[in-house]
N, C-alpha and C positions, 0 to 999 in steps of 0.2 A: 862415689859421693862421700868424701872424707868427713864432711861436716856432720854426718850422722853419727860418727864415732863419739863425738862429744855428747850428743843427746843420749846415746845409749849409756855412756858413763854416768850421766846424771840419773837416768832411770835406775841403774844398778845400785847406786849409793843413795838415791833420794836427793832432794833439793836442799842444799846447805843454806839455812836461814840464820845461822849464827853470825850476827853482825858486830858482836862485841870485840872480836879480834880486829886489830887495826889493819892487818894485811888480808888480802883475799885468800881463798883456798888455793888459788893458783900460785900465789907467792909462797905459801907454806909448802906446796908441792915441789916448787923449785928447790927449796931448802932440803927437803927429804931426798929428792932425786940426785942432788949433788953429793949427798953423803956417801962416803965410800964404805961405811960400816952400818948401813941402815938396819940390817937384821940384828946385828950385835947390840946396837944402841937401843932397840925397841923390844928385844926378845923377852925381857923380864915382864914388861907390861902385857905383851902378846900372850905369854904363857899364863899370866894371872887371869886374863879374860877366859881362856880355855878351861882352867881349873874351876873358877867360880861359876861358869855356865853349866858345867857338868855336875858339880857338887854344890848345889845351891844353898844347902844348910851349913856349909863349912864356915868357920869363923875367919875373920880377917887374918889373925895370927897364924892359923893353920894353913891358909892359902900361901902365905909367905914362906912357910916351912916347906910345903909341898913343891912350890915353884923352885926353891933353891935346890931341893933334892933332884928335881927333874933336870935342872940346868947342869948339875954336877955329873949326871949320868948320860945325858944326850950328847954323845961324843961328836956326832956330825954337826952339831950346832956350835961347838966350841971353836973360837977363833975363825969363824966363817969368813971366807974370802969372797969378794965381789964376783970373781970369775967362776966360782964353784956353783954347782946346781943346787938351788934352794929346795928342790923336791926331796933330796936325801935327808935334809934337816927336818923338814915338815913331816915326812913319813915316819922318821924315827921318833920324833917328839910325840906323835900320837900313840905309837906302839908302846913307848916307854911309859907314857901316862897311864894307859889301860893296864899294863903289867904292874905298875906301881900301886894302883888301887887294889887290884885283886891279889897281890902278893902280901898285902898287909891285912891280916885278919881283923885287927881292930878297926881299920877303916871300912872293911866290908860290912862288919856288924853295925858300925856307927851310922853308915849312910844307907843301909838296907839294899845293897846291890849284890847279894849272894846269888840271886837268880841269874844275874848277868855274868858273873865270874865263872860259872860252870859251863859256859859256852866257848866256842872257838873265837878267834879274833874278830871276824866280820860280824858274827851274830852278837858277840859281846858289845861291839861298838853300837849296833842298832838298838840293843837292849838298853844301854846307858842313855842313848838319845831319847828313848821312850820315857825315861824318868824325868825329863825336863818338864817343868811346869811354869807357866806365867799367868795363871788364872787366879780367881779370887781366893782359892784355898791357901795361897801363899802370901796373901796381902798382909796378914798380921805378923808374918815373920820379918818382913823387910820394912822396918821403920827408919826413915831417914830423919835425922835431927832437924829441928826447926832452925830458921836462919840465925837466931841468937846463939844457939848451941854450935852451929857450924862456924860462925865467926869467932866465938870465944876460943875454940880449939884451933881453927885453921890459921888465924892471923898470927898466933904465937908459934904454932908448929911450923909454919912455913919459914920462919926466920931460923929455927933450929935445924930443921930437916927439909930443905927444898925438895919438892917432888912427892912428899908424903901425902899432900892434899890431893894431888892427881891420882896417886895409887889407891887411896881410900875411895875416891869417886869411881874409879875403874872397877873396884871390887863390888861396890854397892850396885852400880848400874848393870854389871855382868850377871849377878845373881838374880836381880829383879827381871832382867830381860834376856833370858837364856838363848833366844833365837836371833837377837840383834847381831848383825854382822860386826866382827871385830874392828874393821876399819872405821866404822861409824863411831864406835865407842872410843877409839883412839882420838879421832878428830874432836869429838865433843868433850873429851877430858881436857884437851887443850883450851877449849872455850871456857870450861868450868874453872880451870886454874887461873885463867886470865881474869874472869869475873871476881874471883876471890881476891886476887892481888890488887885489883883496882878498887874494890869496895873496902879493903882494909885501910886505904888511904882517906876514905871519906868520913865526914862527921857523922852522918846518919847511915851507918854501915848496914843496918837491917833493911831499910827501905831500898838502898842501892842493890843489895843482894836479891831481894824479892823481885825487883824489876829485871835484873839481868839473868836470873835463873829461870824465869818463866818461859822465854822462847826456847831455852835448852830443854826444859822438861817437856814442853809441847812437841818439840822436834823428835826427841827420843821416843816418846809415846807413839807418834805417827809412824816412825820408821820401824819400831818394834812390831807393830801390827802388820805392816807391809811385809817385812821379812818373815814373820811367823806364817802369814798367809801363803807366801810362795813356798816355804819349806813344807808346810802341811800338805799342799797340793802335790809336791814332789814325793813326799813319803807315802801318802795314802793312795795315790794313783801312780804316776811315774813322772820323771823329769821332762818327758816329752810334752805332757800336759802343762807343766809349769812353764816350759819354753813358749807354749802357745799363749799363755796368759801374759808373759812378758812381751810377746809379739804384739798383742792387742794394746798393751800399755804404751809401747813405743810408737805404734802406728797412730794412736790418738795424739801423742805429743808432737808428731811430725807428719801430719796427714798428707802433705804434698811430696814427701820423700819417695824415692824409688823403692818399691816394695821388695824387690829382689835383694837390694843392698841391706835393708832392714832385716830380712830373713837370714842373710849371711851373718850379720853381726850377732843375731840372736843365737845362732849355732856356735859362733866363735866363743861366746862367753857362757854358754850353757853349763859347762863343766865347772866354771868358777862359782856360779850360784850353788851348784850341787856341793862343791867343796865347803863353802861357807855354811850351808845348811847342815852338813855333817859335823860341824864343830871343829874342823881343822883350822884353827885360827891363824896358825903360822902361814899355811898355804893361802888362806883367804886374804891375809894382809899383803903378802908378796904378790898375789895376783892383782890386787888393787893397785899396787905400786907400778906394775907393768902397764896396766891400763892407763894410769895417770901419766906415765911417760909418753904414751901415744898422744894424749890430749895436749900436753905441754908442747910436744914437737909440732903438733898441728897448729897450735896458737902462734908459735914462732913463724911457721910457714905463712900463716895468714898475714901477719904483720909485714913480712918481707914482700909478699905480693902487693899489699896495700901501698907500701912505700915505693915499690918499683913502678906502680901505676902513677903515683904522684910525680915521680921524676920524669916519666914519659909525657904526661899531660901538661905539667907546669901548674903554677898556682891558680890561675883563672879557670882553665878548663877542668882542673881537678875539682874546684868548687862547683862548677856547673854539673859535673858528674855526680857529686854528692847530693846536689839538689834533686836530680832525677832519681837517684837511688833511694833517698830517704822519703821523698814525697810518695813514691810508690809503696813504701813500707807503712807510712803514717799519713795518709791523705787527709785525715781529720784535722791536722794542724793548719793554722792560718799561714798565709804566705810569709808574714812577718816572723812567726815562730820558726818556720822552716829556715829562713835566712839566718836567724840567730844560731840555731842548732848546727847548721852546716858550716857557718863561719867559724864556729868553735872547733869543729872537726877538722876543717881545712887548716886552721891555725896550729892545731896539734901536729898535723902532718908536716907543716912548714918547720916547726920547732924540732920534731923528733926524727924525721926521716934522714937528715944529714948525719945523724950519730952512728956510731958503730953498732953491730948487730945486737949485742946484749943490752946496751944502753937504749937503743932504738926500741926494743921490745918493752922494756920497763917504762920508758917515757910514754909510749902509746897507751899502755895499759893504765898507767896512773892518770893520764889525761882523760881516758875513756870513763874511768870511775866518776870523775867530777862531772863530765858532760852528760852522761846517762843518768847520773844521780839527780841532776837538775831536771832532766826530762821526766824522771819518775816522780819527783815532787810535783811537777806540773800535772802529771797523770793522777796523783793522789788528790789534788785539789779539784780537778775536773777530768774524770775518766776519758781516755782517748780511744782505746780499743782493747779487745780481749788479748790480742797479740802483745801489745805493750804491757798489759797487766801481767801476762805470763813472764815476760823478761824482767819486769821490775820486782815481782814478788817471788817467783819460784826458782829463779836461777841467779841469785845475787852474786855468787862468786864468778859467774861467767856472763855478765851482762853484755859485754862487748860482742862476744861470739853469738849470743842469743839474738842481739839486734842485727848482727851480720847475716844471720840465717832467717830473719823474720821475712815472711812472704807478704805479698800484697794482700790487702783486706778485700776479700771477694764480696763482703756484705756492704761495702761502702758505695753510696750512690752519689755521683758527682753533681754539684749544684749547677743550675742553668744560669751561667754568667753572661751578661751582655758583652758583646765583642769589645766595646770601648773599655771594659774593665779588664779584658784579657791583655790588651796591648796599649801601651802609653807612648805616643810619639808626639812630643811637644817641643817647641823651640827652646823653652826654658831649661831643657836638659843640657843645653850647651853651656849654660852659666852655672850649672850645678857642680858641686864637688865630685871627685871621682867616686867617692863612697856612695853618693846619691845615685849615680848612673849604675853602679854595680847593684845596688838594691833594687832599682827599677828592672834591671835585667833579670835578677833572680825572682822578683815578683812575677814577671812575665812567665818565666819558666815554670814556676810552681803553679801558676794559674792554668797554664796549658796542661800540666799533668792532672790537675783537679778536673779539668773539663774533659780530658781524653786520656785516661790512665793507660790505655793500650798502645799509645805511641811508643815507638822504640827509642832506645837511648840515642841512636844515631840520628833519628829524625829530630829529636828534641835539641841535641847539641848543634845540629845544622841550623835550626831556627834561631838559636841564640847567636850563632856566628853571623848570620844574616842581619840580625837586629843590631849587633855590635858594629858591624861594618856600616850599616845605614846611619846610625847615630854619628859615627866618626866622619863619614862622608858629608852629611848634611851640616854638621857643625863647622866644617871647613869650607862649605860652599858660600858664595857671595850672598845669596838669598836663602837663608836657612829655612824660613817658613815655607817657601814654595817647594823646596827640596823635600821637606817632611811630608807635605801634602801629596806631592807627586809619587815619590818612592814609597811613602807610608801606605798609600792606598793599594799599591800593588802587593806589598807585603801582607797587608790585612786580608786581601783576597786570597792569598796563598794560605794564610792561617785558617780562614773560613773553610776553604776546601779541605784542609787537613782535619778540621774539627767537625766536618760534616754539615757545615752551614749552607 
């Protein structure tokens, strides 16, 4: 069940709610994954996170000095090539960092870690981890400037030294949240930098920044608590217990998924959680990159299968299939709303599927953002279901895949519709435009699903085919009204039988 891999990825990193970036996390992921020098391009920021999380009282200037010294001595990380093993770099970086601290007596005295430096490597590492604090006793140490101060410095600094705004944010966030996973800090630093850049162009810069920084602050706080909780369980008990907690989290997020698959995935990524909790930021970030690669590959595979089905079924039958699929997912929608939703999805397939692989993927993803964005606005105005709420709120960057995986709503109770509302067979259909006939056909299908959600896709598609043939036959008949009465009554009886009437 490959779809679960995405859900696990989201549980691991948390749900990205930063919507100030114009492209989704998936788009950003594609950019990073295509980079041939990913580690080299991000190594300074990654190392800064590690230093600031272990040495929380260190100044920004000292962090930059220590980072540069580490980069100068970590030979395995110099000129790192894509085909080389990242574990050598990450392992050496941690060893070099711990030795760097303990070989500098001034640093040992300044940061009060002499008790740790008297131990061997493994014990020293654990000891330094125990010095990490993110509770109230450190709250007075970490004062972030107010929006006016941030803007006064950042808008000018950004012109003179691009990247320094992000570096300062990484430093402040890392020392305030020493258990927050490195990949999350990197992602949100990009959100922060984008917020600053956009607000520097606004007349009311302060108000702009307050609005855009709030979701970032909230997200960072939520994820810091989650990561600290998982790390605390792993350290105080063992990572088998932490694995069980993740298993519970994942099962709640995907209650209908195959349990053995969830358990397997939990085992697969247990070591990555442990690595991130141990503060090895280099390995944590590279592990996230590998996981992201799986997600993106899976997304491409989904789009390919989607377009293959479109080509196999053709425009009309593909639209019918979408009606069946999405009414089972969101039966609370009216027939008219379902028609609009699925028409837009079908139109996207018509436009995107004939394109080449890469353009096809980007086209489908861009169309899905707009289509599901509209559905989420509808949900915000009038709540549809818990499942829709989850896809709209918790998984912004992966809305399409979330809706792909959305299961039928077991709590939904079908309304008791009169049969005359389920099927419409009237002579005036023959004078109607093609769009009107298509709408009536789709209304029939959606009403059938509302009345009997357990009908199979094949049963529903068969009914629609019969309905289409009947309308065509009777409209071509000499006496259409008689034809509709005679053949329509037989079709209605068949529908009643299927619906348990």
